[in-house]
N, C-alpha and C positions, 0 to 999 in steps of 0.2 A: 206672408207674401211668397211668391215663387222666385226662382232664380231668373236673373235678367240674361238675355242672350239666347243663342241657339241651343236647343236641347242636345245633350251629349249622345254619342252613339253607344250601343250596348256593348257589354263586355264580350259577348259572343262574337260580334263582328270584329272587334279589335283582335281577339284571340285567333280567329280564322285567318285574318290578314297576316298577322305576325307568323303564325305556324306555316302557312303556305310559302311566304317569302323566305323564311329560314330553310324550309324543306327544298325549295328550288335552288337556293344558294348552295346547300350542301350537295344535292344530287348532281348538279351540273357545274359545280365549282365556279360560281359566278359571284360578282360583287352584289351587295344588297340592292343597289339601284337596277342592275341588269336583271336580277331575279324578279324585281317588281315589274319591270317591263315585260318579261317573259310571262309572268303570272297574268298580266293584263290581256294576254292572248287566249287565256283559258275560256272554255265555253260557259262556265258558270260565273265568270267575273262580272258580267253585266248585272246579274241578279244581286250579287253581293254589293255592288256599287249602288244599286237602287235602294237597298236597305240602308246603306251609308248616307245617302242623300235624301232619305224619305222626309226629313224635316224641312227641306228647302222647297221653294216653289220651282216649277219647271224641272223636275227631277230628270226627265229624259234628256234635256239639254245638257245638264252637267255630266251625265253618264256618257253620252255620245261625244262630248267634248274631250273627255279623258281618252276614249277609245280612238278617236280620229286624229288627234293632234298629239304628237310625241312630246312636244315641249310642255304641254299642259300636264301630261303624265309625269314628267320629270319634276316639274314644279310641285305637283301634288305629293310626290314622294318626299321631296325636300321639306315641305311644310308640315306633312302629316305622318307619313309612314315611318320615317326615322324615329319619331317620338313614340309611335305605337310599338315598334320593335324594342325600343329601350325599356318599355314597361314589362317585358318578358325576358329578362336576362338569363334565366336558368331553364329556358324551354328546351327540352331534349327531344330531338327528332331521331327516331329509331329507323335503321335500315331493316329490311325484311329478316335478315339473319339475326340481327340484334334483338328484334322483337320476338322471334321464335325462342331464342335463348332466354329472354325475359319471361316468357310464358312458362317454360320448363322450370325455371327457378321458382315461380309462384306456385306451380303445382307441387313441387317438392316440399315446399313449406307446409302445404296442407296435410302432408302425411307425417308431420312431426308434432310432438306434444300431446296434450290430453285430448285435443280435438280428434286426433286420428284413432283413438280408442273407442269413440262413439260409434255404435252400430248404425248402419244406414237402415232406414225404414222402407220396406217394400210395400208399395201401395197396390191394392187390387183394383183392376179396371172394372168399372161398372158398365155392363152392356145390356 
C-alpha cells in the first residue's frame, strides 16, 4: 500500500527554496523571515510555488493567497520554510569573488599529480 496523506515535495524544490532564502539573507543582511518575504517578490516565485502546491486542488488559489496576503506568507514561513531551511545546515552560498577563488583552486588541482602528466588528445575536425 502507499503512504497516507499528501505527497511530499521534491528535493529540488526544497533545495531551491532553502538556497534562495539563505542567499537573500546573506546578500541583504536580513532575517530568514524577511528574506523569505523578499524572495516572494521574485518573478519566478509563482512558478516555484505552483510546483510546491501541484498536489493540492485549486493550485492557483494557494499561490495567489501567499502572494497577496502577507500574513499567509508569514504563516507559511513559520509552518514550512523554517523546517526546510533546517534540512540544509551546511549549505554554502558563495559570493562572486569567493566563487572565482573556488574555481581557481579547482583548476590548480587539475595540474597536480599523475593526471597532469597525461597528454591531451587533439582531435581532427571532420569537414
